[in-house]
N, C-alpha and C positions, 0 to 999 in steps of 0.2 A: 378334552380340549386342553392344550398346554396352558399353563399359568404364566403370569408375568415372570416368575423366577426361572422358568424353564429356559428362556432365551438369554439369561444373564451370562456374562463371560466368566470363565474360570479365573479366580483371583488368587493372589499370593496370601501369605499369612497375615495375621491381624496384630503384629507387634506395633509399637508406637512408631510413627514416622520419624525419620532422621531430620535433624534441624540444621544441618550445615548448608542446605540449599538456600538459594535466594528467597524462594517461596516454599516454605516447608509443608508441602502437600504431597500426597501419594502421586507418583508419576502417572498412574492410570485413573486418576480421579476425573469424573465426567462433569462438564459444565452444562451440558444439555439437559432439558427438562425430562424427568423420568415419568413414564406413563405407567401408572399402577393399574392393576386389574381388580375390579370389585370381587368380594368374596362374601356370600351370605353367611350370616352368623351360624346357621345350622351346619353348613359345610365346615366352618372353622371349628366348631365344637367337635364334629366327627374327627377332624384331623387331630385334635388334642387327644381324644380317646385312642385313636390309632397310634399316636406317639407313645402313650403309656403302655399299650400292648406291645409295641416294638421294643420298648425298654425291657419289658418282662421276657420277651422272646430271646433277647440277646444277652441277658444276664446269666452268667455261668455260675455253676455251683461253687460256693465259697467266695464269690466276688461280691463286692458291695454295689457296684454299678454295672449297667449294661452299656450298650453302644452310645446312648445319649448321656447317661449319667444324671445325677441330681442337678448339676448346674445346667445341663442342656434342657431338662424338663422345666426347671424354674424359669429359664430365659424364654422358652417357648410359651409357657403359661402367661408370662407378662406380655409378650408380644401379641398373643391372640386376644387376651381378655382385658388388657389395659391400654394398648396402643393401636391395635388394628382398627381402621375405619372400614366397617363392613360395606358401606355404600360405595365408597370411592376406591377402597383397597389401599389407601395410603398407610404406609408403615415405615416411619423414619425416626425413631427415637434415638437419642444419644446413649452412650454406654452408661453415663452417670444416671440417667433416668431409668434405664433398665435395671441397674443395680439397686436403685431405691425401691422400685415396685416389686422386684423379685426377692428383696431382702438378702442380697448377697453382695460381695465385694466386686469392684470393677475387674479385678483379675479373674474372679470366678465367672463374670459375664464373658470375658474374652475366651475362657476355656469352654464355656457352654456354647458360645457361638461357633467356635471351631469344631466342636463335636457335632452340632447340628448340620453344618455345611459338609463335614466329612461323610456323614451318612446320607446326604442328599435331601435333608428335610428343609434346609434353608439356604438361600443364596442372597447376595446383595451387590449393589453397585456403589462404589465410593464416589463421593461428590465433593466438589469445591465451588467456590463462588468468588467473583471478582469484586474488589472494593478499593478505596483509596485510603491510605494511612493518614496520620496527622500531618505529614509533610505534603500531602496531596499526590503521592506517588501511587501509581497503579500496582496492585499486588493481588495475589490469590490467598484464600484462606480455606482450610478444610471445613467441610460441612458434614452433617450427620449422614450416615449410610442410608440408602433406600433398600429396604428388605423385601423379599418375596418368599412366600411359603409355597413349597412344592407339594404336589399331590402325592399321597402314599404309594401309588403305583410306580413312582419313580425313585423311591427310597432304596438304598443299597441293602439288600438282604431282608427286606420286609416281606412277611408272609401274611396275606389277609386272613381274617378269622373265617373258619369254615362255616358254611350255612348250617343252622341248627336242624337236626333231624326231626321230622314230624312225629308226633306221638303215635304209637301203635294203635290200630283200630280197637276200640272198646276200652282204652285206658283213659286215665284222667287227662283232660286237655284235648282229647279227640272230639272233633265236631260231630254231634249226633246227626244222623240222616234226617233230612227235612221230611215232614209228613206228606203223604201223597194227597191228591185231590179228593179221593174217596174218604180218607180219614178226616180231612178238614170239613168236608161236607157233612159227615156224620156228626161231628161236634156241633155244627150249626143247627142240624136237625134236632139234636137233644136240647138245644136252647130255644127251640121253636122258631128259628129263623129259616123258614122253608125257602123263601125266594133267594136268600143269600146262598143256601146250600145248592140250589139248582144252578145258580150263576157260577159257583166254584166248579161244579162238575163240567161246565161248558168251557172253562178257561184253558184246558189243556186239550187241544184238538188231536194230539197224538195218542191220547189214552182212550181207546175204543170202549173199554168197560165203563169208564166214567161217563162218556157221552151216552152210552146205552142206558145207564142208570138215570141220567138227567132226563132223557126222553120218557122213561117210565115214570119218573117223578112228576113231570109236567102233566102226563096223562092222568096220574092219580090225584094230584093236588090242584090241577088246573081249574076245576070247577069251583074249588073252595077259596082260591086266592086270585 
């Protein structure tokens, strides 16, 4: 099912807004309320591990960073574990708050956000709000972005981890075959639990031998129990 971020519009870069306009806000900033989508914590944690795997997959030999880079991973970690409200999905911290929790500069936050969006891991809606200044004039002010984390299946170039191969039969980790009804019944007989043994033999109607032994056992021990 698509996430909140899947429907977000494609946005331009994240450079500082120009200040020569009457109201210095981004021209595509939304005033309408943003509807976030809840994300369970287990799902968010899986996304974080997928992002680390994605970084390893895209890191080339001799290069320090992959597609997300250290800044991208630091920003994503802060968003998921410090700011994301798992119950409501709300995720709207400012750049300064992200920088503080990720322990990086605001410029590094901008670079990390750009890398995350470029790879399809993250998207956001710019927001603004209306207020009146000291002179009572109506004006707009820039608000914090509303972020949405996108599912790994939609990341550009991401390859999911292959399913682990099951252990070879008879090797360490292989599940031993379950004992059959006759073996279980024999264990009970050795401990003197005759009635339990006979009941075990009757539990599997598809085992003709077990049913035959059960009938023989009832004929043999019926008068004693």
